[in-house]
N, C-alpha and C positions, 0 to 999 in steps of 0.2 A: 286222387286228391292232389292239390298243389300247395306250394309254400312260397311265401314272399318274406325275405329276410332283410330287415332294414337296420342300419347302425346309426345310433345317435351319439351322445357324448360318452365315448368309451375308448379303451385301449386296444380292442380287438382280441383280448385274451380268450374270450369265450369261443370265438371262431377258431383260434389256434388250438384250443382244447378239443373242440369237436372234430377237427381234422385228424385227431389221434384215435378216434373211435375205431374199434376193431371187433372182429367176430360178430357180425361182418364189418368190413371197413366201410368208409363213407359211401363209395359208389355201390357196394353191395347192399348196404342198408336201404338206399333210395330205390334200388331195383326191386328188392324184396317187398318193400312197402308200396311199390308202384306210385311213388311220390315224385311229382314234377316240381323241380326247383325253378320257380319263375324268375327269381332275382336274388343274388347275393352280392354284396359290394366287392368282395375279393375274388369270387369264383365265376361270376357271370361274364359273358362276352358280348352282351347286347350293346349296341351303340347308344349314345345319349338319346338320340331321337327314338330308337326302339323302346328304350326304357320309359321315356315320357309317354309314348303311346300306350304301353302296358299299364302304367300307373293311372292314366286317364280312364282306361277301360275298367280297371278295378274300382276306381272311385265312382264311376257312373253305374256300376253294377252290370255292365254288359259282359263282363267276364267274372265268374265267381271267384272269391278268395276263400280258401279253406283254412289255411293256417298262416297267421301272421306272427313272425318271430321278431322281437325287438331286442337288440343288443345295445347296451350303453344307456346311461341316464338321459332323461329328457331335460334339455337345457332351455330354461325360460328367460334367461338374461339376455341383454341388459334391461333392467326395469320392466320385466315381465313381457318383453316384446318377442323373445325367442330368436332374435336376429343373430345370436352367436352361432347358431347352427341352422343352416338354411338349405333349401332345395328349390332350384329355379327361382332364387331370389326371395322366397317366402319362408317363414319359419317352419322348420321340419316338424316341430311339435304339432302344428296344425295338420300336416299331412298324416302323421302317425295317428292322431285322433280320428281322422276321417277313415283311414284304412281299418282301424280297430272296429269301427262301427259297421264296416262291410264284412269283416272276417267271421268265419264260423267259430274259430278258436283263436285266442290271443295268448301268446307265450312271452313272458318277460324273462329273457335269458341272462342270468347273472344278477348279482346283488345290486349293481347300479341301475339296471333296467327295472328291477323289482321295487327297490326302496330308495334310490337316489344316490347312495354311495358317497364317494369322496367329495363331490361338489355341492352337497346339500347346504352347507353353511358358507359357501363361497359366492363370489359375485356372479357366477354362472347360473345361480338359482336352480340347481339340479333337483329333480324329483323322480320318483318312480312312476310307473304307469298307473297304479291304483293305490299306492302307498307313498307317504313321505316319511321315511324312516319307519317307525312302528305305527304311525297314525294313518288310518284309512283316508283316502282322498286321491292324492297324486294328480296326474294329468287328467285322468278319465272320470274321477269321482268314485265314491264308495258304492254308488248304486249301479255302476256300469255292468252290463252283461253283454257278452258277444252273442252272435246269432244262435249259438248252441244253448244259450241260457246260462253259461258258465261265466264266472268272473275271470279276470286275468289269472293265468296259471303262472305262479312265480317259481322259477327254478334258480334258487339262490346259490351263491358261491362265487368265489373270486380266484379262478373262474369256476363255472359249473362243470361238474364231472361229465365227460362225453356220454357215459352210459345213462345218465339221468335224462338228458335230452333225447337220446335214442329210444329209451323206454317210454318217455312221454309221447313222442311222435307215434310209436307203435300202438300205445293204448288209445290215442285219439283216433287213429285210422281204423283200428279194430273195434271202435266204439265200446271200449272197456272203461268202466267208471274209474275216476281218479279222485278218491276222497281227499279233501284239502284241510290243512290246519287253519288256525285263526289268521295266519299271514299268507294264506292261499298257496302254501307249498304242499306238494303231494305227499301224503303220509307214508307212501311206500318207500320214500327215500329220506324224508325229513321227520318221520315219526319216531326215530331213535336218536339217542345222543351220540355225538362223536365219541364220547367216553366209552360207549358200548363197543366192544371189540378191540379196545386199545390194549396193547401188549403190556402196558404199565399199570393195569387195573389193580393187580395184587399189591403193588407198592402203594397205590392210592388208599386202598382199604386199611392198610396197616400204618399209614402216614409215614412212609419212608420217603422223605422229601429231598429234593435237590435244590441247592442254592446257586449252582453253576451248571453249565452244559457238559456233556460228555459222559454222564453216568446213566444208569438204567432206572433210577427212581422217578417218583411222581413230580410233574412240573406244574401242578395246579396251585400248590400252596405258596410258591415263591416266584415262579418264572412266568406267570400270567396265562397259563393254559386255560382255555375255555371249554375243553372237552366235556366236563360234567355239566355244562351250562347250556349248550346249544345243540339243536338238532341238525343232523347231517350224516351223509353216508360214507364219510371219509375212511372209516375203518371197516366198512362193509364192501364198498367198491374201491379197492385199492388203486392208487394212481399207477399207471403202467402195469397194473395187475400185480404189484409187488410191495408198495409202500404207502405211507401216509406221513403227515407231519410228525405225529407223535412217535411213530415207528422209526423215523429218522432222527429223533431226538430234538425236534423243534416243537414248541408249544402250539396248540391249536389257537389261531387268531380269532376264531368266532366269525369267519367270513360269511357264513350262511345266515347270520342274524340281521334283522332290519337295521340295527344301529351301527353296523360296521361301515367304516372304520371308527373305532372309539377314540375319544379325545384324551386318552391317557396311554402311557407306554405299553407296547405289546409284551415286553419281556419282564414286566413287574406285576405282582399280584397286590392289589390294594387290600389292606388289613384293618381290622379293629381288634385289638387285643390278640394279635397273632392268629385271628380267624379271618379268612377271606370275606370281604364285604358282600360279594355276590355269591350266594349259595344256590344249589339246584332247587327247582320249584318244590315247594312243600316241605323243605327241610327247616326244622326249628333250630335257631342259632344255639340256644343253650344245650339242647340235646346233642347237637353236632359237636360242641366243645367237649362234652363228657365222653361221647362215643369215640372221638378221635384220640383223646388222651388215653383212654383205656386200650384202644387198638394199638397205639404206638408202644405202650408198655408190653403188649402181648406179641409184638412182631417177632416172627421166627428169625433165628440167627442167620439163616441162609439169605433172607431178604436184606438184612442189615449188611451182609457181605456183597449185596447186589448180585446174588445168584438166583436165577429164575428157575432152575431145575433142581429137583431133590436128588 
């Protein structure tokens, strides 16, 4: 199988993340999967003429395209022309749409490619491939299906963890089913909350809260942590196999969510009567208030002392 990687409006962070894939490393992964990299904007050595010929062949269908990876948001500005981001003098959004209809599988790598990201409300008119934030549609429309019959596979994250992309490519090549959630994210990695596996869970349950950084307590109630709210593998697939934001004492920013980045401060939790405005799905606010009040009263002394071991 082959892979064509195209970058639109983005910082290249997902590429930088994927370069750190290990066990196997990047070259070993491609060799094990027998995956041919047709083009990558940072790694390929094709001349402009060779790339143009390759792209024309893919668009014409004379060369099959197995996996299309899109990194970065689709830029439709100014005034919906797409001329802020071009290829050969034409809007790159049109090229991406044509390639998507030729591809067997389409992968949106990172939250920008999946949902639009930072530039959704800006003059660049950013959108995701098949979503605009949490709303179906995007560049390709909600009814789009690749030649495999699948919608765009959204690998959210800012950036996406390298093992998520490696696992997705492995599953696609091995023809292993990838069940998706409502936002087209594979449940294997996004079907759990970032909160699950967090080393601060016990503090959360007993409402041992922190109002500043540097302590071991929960960051959800005051410091804006989205761990109990968003799906993602950050405490399952540790970064560099050793850490995550919450393990390092930084609140989860919710970067795997379609509405990332949010229009309110990252390090503040919005409250109503000292209860976070946004609660995990299915949680009743009144019950939550009673439960957390009782839990705080029952908190063990060792947790109050910020001691995690008995």
